[in-house]
N, C-alpha and C positions, 0 to 999 in steps of 0.2 A: 715215828719211824715205821711202825707197822702199816700205817696208811700209805706211805710211799712205797713200801715193798709190795703192796697189793696192786699197784698200778701196772698196766701193761708196759712192756719194754719200750714200745714205740713212744709212749708218753714220757717215760723216764729219759729217753735219749733226747727228746725234744726239750725237756727241762735242762739237761746238761749242755745243750747246744748254745745256751746263753752264757756259758762260762768259757774261759780259755781252756785249751786242751790240757795244760798243766794243772789248772784248778779242777777240771773234771777228773783227771787221773787220781787226785787225792781222795775221791770218793770210793776208790777201790778198797779201802781199808774198812768200809762199813760192814760188808758181809761178803760171802762167797758169790752171791748173785751180782754184786756190784764190781767184782774183781776186774772184769774186762768189759764192763758195760760201756765205759767211756770211749772205747775204741770203735763203737758202732754209731757214734754221733755223726749226723750227716754234714756237720760243719767242723773243719779243722782250723783252730785258731792257735797258732804257735808263735809265741812272742817271748823274747828273752833279751836281756841287756847286751849280751854279746854271744858270738858263735863259739862257745867253748866246746871242747871235745865231748864233755858229758851231755851238753845240750843236744849236739848232733846225734849222739847215740840214742838219746831219748826219742828224738823224732824218728830215727830208723826203727826203733821198737814199736812205736805207735803205728807206723805204716805197715809193719809186718803183721801186727795183730789185726789190722783192718782187712787185710787180704784184698779181695776183689769187691768189697761192699761199696755200694754207690756213695758218691760224695757230691754235695752241692757247692760248698764254699771252702776255699783254701786261703787262709790268711797267714802270711809269713812276715814277721817283723823282728828286727834286731840290728845290731851294729857290730863292727869289728871286721877283721879279715875273713873273707868268705872262701869256703871250699867250693869252687865253681862246679866241679863235677858232681859233688854230693847234692848240692841244691838243685842242679839240673835233673838229677835222678828223682828227687822228691816231686818236682813239677811234672815230670813225665809220668810218675806213678798216679797222681791225682787226675791227670788229663786222660789217661787210659780208662779211668773209672768214671768218666762222664762229668767232671767238674764243670759247673756253669759260671762260677765267679772266682776270680783269682785276685788277691791283693798282695802285692809285694812292696813292703815298706822297709827297705834294707839300707841302712846307712853304712857305707863302706869307707873306712878310714885309710884305705890304700891310696897313695898319691894318684891323682887323676891320670897322670901320664902312664901309670902302670896298670890301669884298669883295662881289661880286654874282654869283659863279659857282658852279655845281654840276654842270656837264656833264650835262645832263638825259638825253642819249642813253644814258648808262650804265644808266639805270633803265628803258629800253625795249628789251628784247632777248629774243628767243624761244629763244636757244641758250645764253645765259650760265649757267654752272653754279656758278662761284665768284667772289665779289666782295669785295675788300678796300679799304677807304678809311681813310687815316691823315692826321692833322695838319690840323686847322682846317676841314675841310669842314663846311658847314652844310646839313644835309639839308632844312631848312625852305625853302631857296631852290630846291628842285626845281621846275622850270617844266614843267608838263604832267603827264600821268598816269604812274603807275608800273606797269610790266608786265614781270614777270620770272617767267614760268610754270615755268621749268626750274631756277631757282636753288636749289642745295642748301646752299651755304655762304655766310654773310655775316659778315664781320669788320669791326667798326667800332672804330677806335682814335683817341682824341682828336678826336672829331667833335662837332658841336653838333646837337641835335635837340629838338623839342618832343614832349610826350606824344601830342598829336593826330597829328602827322606820323608818329611811330613806330608808332602803331596802324594808320594807313593803310598804312605800309610792310609791316608783318607780314601784313596781310590780302591784300597783293598778291604774296605769296610762298607759293603753295599747296604747293610741293615742298620747302620749307626743312627741312633736317635738322640743320644745325649753325649756331649763332649765338654770336658772341663779342662782348661789350660790354666794352670796355676804356677806362676813364677817360672816360666819356661826360659831356658838358656838357649837363645838362638845363636848357633855357632857361625852364622853368616854375618854377624855384626861388624866384622872387619871390612866388609864390602860397603861401598858408598850407597847402594840401593838395595834394601832388603824388603822384598815384597812377599807377604804371607797371604796366600789365597786359601780361604776356607770354602771348599766346594763340596757340597754333599746334597743330593736330592732327597735323602731320607731324614736329615738332621732336623730335630724338633726343639731341642734345648741346647743352648750354647752359653758357657760361662768362661770369661777371660779375666784373670786376676794377675796384676803385676807382670805383664809380659813384654816389657820393653817399650821405650818411647822412640827409638830410632828404627821404627818398623812402619811399613805401609800395609794396612789390612784391606783385603778385598773379600767380600762376602757374596757367595753364590749359593744361597740356601733358601730355595723357594718354599720349603715346608716348615721353616723355622717359626715356632710359636712363642718361645721364651728366650730372651737374650739378656744376660747380665754382664756388664762391663765395669770393672773396677781396676783402673790402671792410670798411669800418667798419659797425657795426650800423645797419641801416636804421631808419626811423621805425616801421615795422611790416612784417609779412609776412602777407599774406592769401593763403594757399596753398590752391589748389583741387584740381587733378588731377595727381598724379604717381604713379599706381598702379603703373606698370611700371618704376620707377626701379631700376637695377642698382647704380650706383656714385655716391657723392657725396663731394666733397672740400670741407670747410667750414673756412675760415680767417677768422674774425672779427677784424679788426684793432682794437687798443686802444692807448690811451696809458697810460704808467706811472701817472699820477695817477688814472686811472679804475680801474685795478686795485686801488689802495689803497682807493678808495671802495667797490668791489664787495666787498671783504673785511670791511667793517664790518658789524656786526649790523644787520638790517633796521630795528630800532626806533630806531637812532640815525643813519639816513641824514639828511643835511642837507636842509632844506626850502628849496631855492632852484632857480634855473633850471639850475644845473649838474647837478642830479640827473636831468635829462632823459636823460642817458646811462645811468643805472641803469634807467630805464624801457625804454630801447632794448635794454639787455642782457636784461631780462625778456622782451621781445618775441622774442628769438632762440628762445625756447621754441616760439613759433608756427612758426618756420622748421623746427625739428626735428620738430614734429608733422606738417608738410606732407611731410616726406621719410621718414615712419615706415615705409614699405614697402621702404626701401632694403635691398639685400643686402650691399653692401660700403661701409663708411663710414670716412673718414679725417678726423681732427680735429687741428687745430694746437694748440700749447700755449695760445695766447690764447683759442681757442674753448673749450677745456676749462675754463679759468678763468671765462669768461663764463657758462658753463652752471651754475656754482655758484649764480648768482643765481636760476635758474629750475629747480632740481632737482625741486621738487614738481610742476611742470607737464610734466616730461619724459614723452614718450609711451612706450609699450611697443613695442619694435622686434621684432615677431614674425618678420620675414623675415630679420633680420640674421644673416649667417653669418661675416663677417669685419670686425673692428674694428681700425683702426690709430690709435694715439695717439703724436703726436710730443711729447716732453717737453723741458722747459727748466728749469734749476735756479732760474730767477726766476719761474716760473709754478706754481701749485698744482694739486693733484689733488682738490680738495674735491668735485668732481662725479663722480669716478670710482666711488665706491660706488653712487650712484643709477643711473649709466649701466650698470654691469655687472648690477645687479639687474633692469634693464629690457630685458635682452637674453636672453630665455629659451631661444633656440636658437643662441646664439653658438658657433661651432666653432673659429675661429682668432682669437687676439689678438696683435697686433704692437705692440710697444713700442719706438719709436725713441728710446732713451735711458731710463734709469731714474731719474736724479736730478731732483728737483723741489723747489719751495718747500714747506716743511713747515708745515702749519697743524694746528689741533686737529680738523679735519673729515675728514682723509684717512686716518686710522688704521684705518678699516674695510676699506680695500683694500690698504694697504701696511704696511711694518714700521717706520714712522717713529714711531708713537705707541703707548705701552703702555696698553692699555685692555681691558676685559673682552670687548667685542664685536669685537676685532681679527680681521680676516679674514672677518667674517660675510658680506660681499657676495661673497666668492670662493666660499664653500661652496655657494651657490645658483647658481653660474655653470657651465654645462656645457662650458666650453672644453676642447678636446682637444689643440690645438696652440698653443704659446706661442713666439713669435719675439721675441728681444731683440736689437736692432741698436744699433750704436755702443757696444758693451761695452768698458770700459777696465780692468776689474778694479781700479778705483780704491780707494784708501784715504781719499779725501776725506771729511771729516766733514760731516754736515748737522746743524745745531743747532736744537733746539726749547727756547726759554727757557734757552739755554746749558747744557742738561743732556743731551738725548738725541742720540745719533749712530747712524748706520747706514752700511752699505756696499752696493755693488751686489750683492756675492755673498750678503749677508744677505737681500736682496730676492728673489733667486732661490730661496733656501731657503724663504722665506715663501710663494712661489707653489707650490712643491712640497708644502709642508705643507697648504695650504688648498684648492687647486683639486682637487676630488674626481675629475674625469674626465680629468685630464691624462695624455696618452699620449706626448707628444713636446715637447721643448724644444730650440729651435735658438738658439744664442748666437753672434752675429756680432761679430767684432772685427777691426780693421785691424792688420796686423803692425807698421807704423810709425805707430801712433797718437800723438796729441798728448801723452800722458802717458809715452810711451816705455816701456811695461811689456812685459817679455819674455813671449812666448807661453807658454813652459814654466811660468813662474810662475803665470800665469792658469789653466793647465790643472791644476796641482797644487792651487791654491786651490779649484777646483771639485770635484776628487776628494776633497779633505779634507772639504769641506762635506758631500758625499754620504755619506761614511763616518760622520761624526759624527751625521748625522740619518737614518741608514739606516731605522730602524724607523718613522719618521713620514712617509716619502715615499709619493707616489702609487704604487699598484701598477702594475707594468709600464711605467714611464715611460722613454722613450728620450731621453737627454740628449746633445746634440752641440755641440762647439765648432768653429765654422767661422772660419777665418782668411782674410781677403781673398776670401771667397766659397767657399773650398775646405775640405773636411772635414779637420780637424786631429786631433780626438780624439772618440771616441764611448763613452758609458757607457750601461748599462741597469740599472734598479732593478727587482728582482723584486717 
């Protein structure tokens, strides 16, 4: 305790800033020096299960103790009926003191029809850099103009907004660099045509999660460098400017029944309203065309399956250097051949899992189907580095019409045989994986495969087995 007491107050306040305000307040019993020390912490983290009278009085006392001392971050979380005037006063207090980050995570159990609050002062600040709003806020209720000239990060989670209000909001954020839209309630969905335009010259990072499938998205984001999309297929994607995109992570969510429909031949798709989902799958090709300049691309298993519907419309990814595919034994690789053929400058391919649902369309890229053109899409792909993650050395069989079977290790051999420019393979496995395969057995299996297929292997390929991230065994083929 003496060691702590000898520290300067600035350091003690920094230590306390990692605690909630209530936890920091408990340190006041330690000594006279600590009695009001918590009040000078630059971060206010106020979180309670509900907005009880005692809780609100506690916040009032903390703010009174702090006076005019500078503040960096203000976090307010809780649930229950909200005293709008009181919370507005708290927000006004920290804004006057130069707060740069505000997080409001307030779950209001008041019926939505009776809510009439939005804390307009939050949207009128010259110094605010980061703003997070969660749970039930309705941005349409903002009363007054929006003026956030220095805001760089905006995170919206479970909030309501209209297309018009959203457009006004974006135009009021000239310095915006990061935008997160998480489970947004678009209040225009009663309309037949909902067009959401994300237009920002400064935006660099964009994340969209679970934001409605009955929406058409347009992107006018010339400075965008990172794009993460995890949602059901939208009505359409009208993509304009993403010329400087560096990394994209695409996870199109689907239902199991929709996957079955997508695997049907196009000429027997059912002509009913449910086939609208197939049209939306086809429109994902427009999304891919919009991000065609991307350099690093990560696709989920569902996304790869969805892309099988729009293989013919896939763009050429001339700038793509790194492609990551996450595999699932319930999702197919039908789009893999077309995808690899459309990556003329691909250098690194990362496969997070090798097992996938076998169809008669994936044999061009894998070892699942015996056919004359097997491996054709690989021979035209300039991949130099192949990383295989989640390797189990499994002997699990994959059936095609109850006849064909293959193993992970056979798939690795297939890649060695057909990738003409392959220089390095990194195989990652966990020492205590779910199949409880011993590491030496996996190593012996790889070595045996290499010896049996020595003459067909890529020239000068370095093969590594890494266990729990560390190098276990290394081979080299001349």
